[in-house]
C-alpha positions as CSV (number, residue, x, y, z in Angstrom):
1,M,82.2,104.0,149.4
2,C,81.7,106.8,147.8
3,I,83.5,108.4,150.4
4,R,86.7,107.1,149.8
5,K,86.5,107.7,145.9
6,L,86.0,111.7,147.0
7,L,89.1,110.9,149.0
8,E,91.3,109.4,146.2
9,T,90.4,111.9,143.7
10,P,93.0,113.9,142.6
11,G,93.3,117.6,142.7
12,L,90.3,117.3,145.3
13,K,90.6,119.7,148.2
14,F,88.6,119.4,151.5
15,L,88.5,122.9,153.5
16,S,88.2,123.1,157.2
17,V,85.6,124.7,158.9
18,D,87.3,126.2,162.3
19,E,86.1,128.9,164.4
20,Q,87.0,131.6,162.3
21,V,85.1,130.3,159.5
22,L,81.9,129.9,161.5
23,R,82.2,134.0,162.6
24,D,82.7,134.5,159.3
25,A,79.9,133.1,158.2
26,E,77.5,134.1,160.9
27,A,78.6,137.9,160.4
28,S,77.9,137.5,156.6
29,A,75.3,138.6,154.5
30,M,74.0,135.6,153.1
31,T,70.6,134.3,154.7
32,D,71.4,130.6,154.4
33,F,74.4,129.8,157.2
34,E,75.0,126.6,155.9
35,D,76.1,128.3,152.2
36,A,77.6,131.1,154.5
37,V,80.0,128.1,155.6
38,Q,80.4,127.1,152.4
39,A,81.4,130.3,151.2
40,S,83.4,131.3,153.9
41,A,85.3,127.9,154.2
42,A,86.2,128.6,150.6
43,A,87.4,132.0,151.1
44,V,89.6,131.3,153.9
45,A,91.1,128.7,151.2
46,G,91.4,131.0,148.5
47,I,89.5,128.9,146.4
48,D,88.5,130.3,142.8
49,F,84.8,129.3,142.4
50,I,82.2,127.3,144.3
51,V,80.3,124.6,142.1
52,T,76.5,124.2,142.9
53,R,73.1,123.8,141.4
54,N,71.8,127.2,142.9
55,K,74.1,130.4,142.1
56,R,71.4,132.6,143.8
57,D,71.9,130.8,146.9
58,F,75.3,132.8,146.9
59,R,74.8,135.9,145.6
60,Q,76.6,137.6,148.4
61,S,79.3,135.0,148.6
62,P,82.8,136.2,148.6
63,V,83.7,133.4,146.4
64,P,81.8,133.3,143.0
65,A,79.9,130.7,142.1
66,V,79.2,128.7,138.9
67,L,76.7,126.0,138.1
68,T,78.1,122.5,136.9
69,E,77.4,123.4,133.3
70,E,79.7,126.2,133.5
71,L,82.3,124.6,135.3
72,L,82.7,122.1,132.4
73,E,83.0,125.1,130.3
74,K,85.7,126.4,131.8
75,L,87.5,123.0,132.1
76,L,86.9,122.1,128.4
């Protein structure tokens, strides 16, 4: 049910993780591999920012991270 709602959310984009994204993540300066995969996928897709609860984890990200509150400020 939750996945269906996500799939039906207008404007929500799902990113692909392919070999290049994984290679970029592995070569990244980021210390957490899963976060590096997210950041690499976002960079490849041309995403403007990553929404997270922990910006510290994305300090080395090629895509800037914002908190949920910051996203709401940008949207309102």
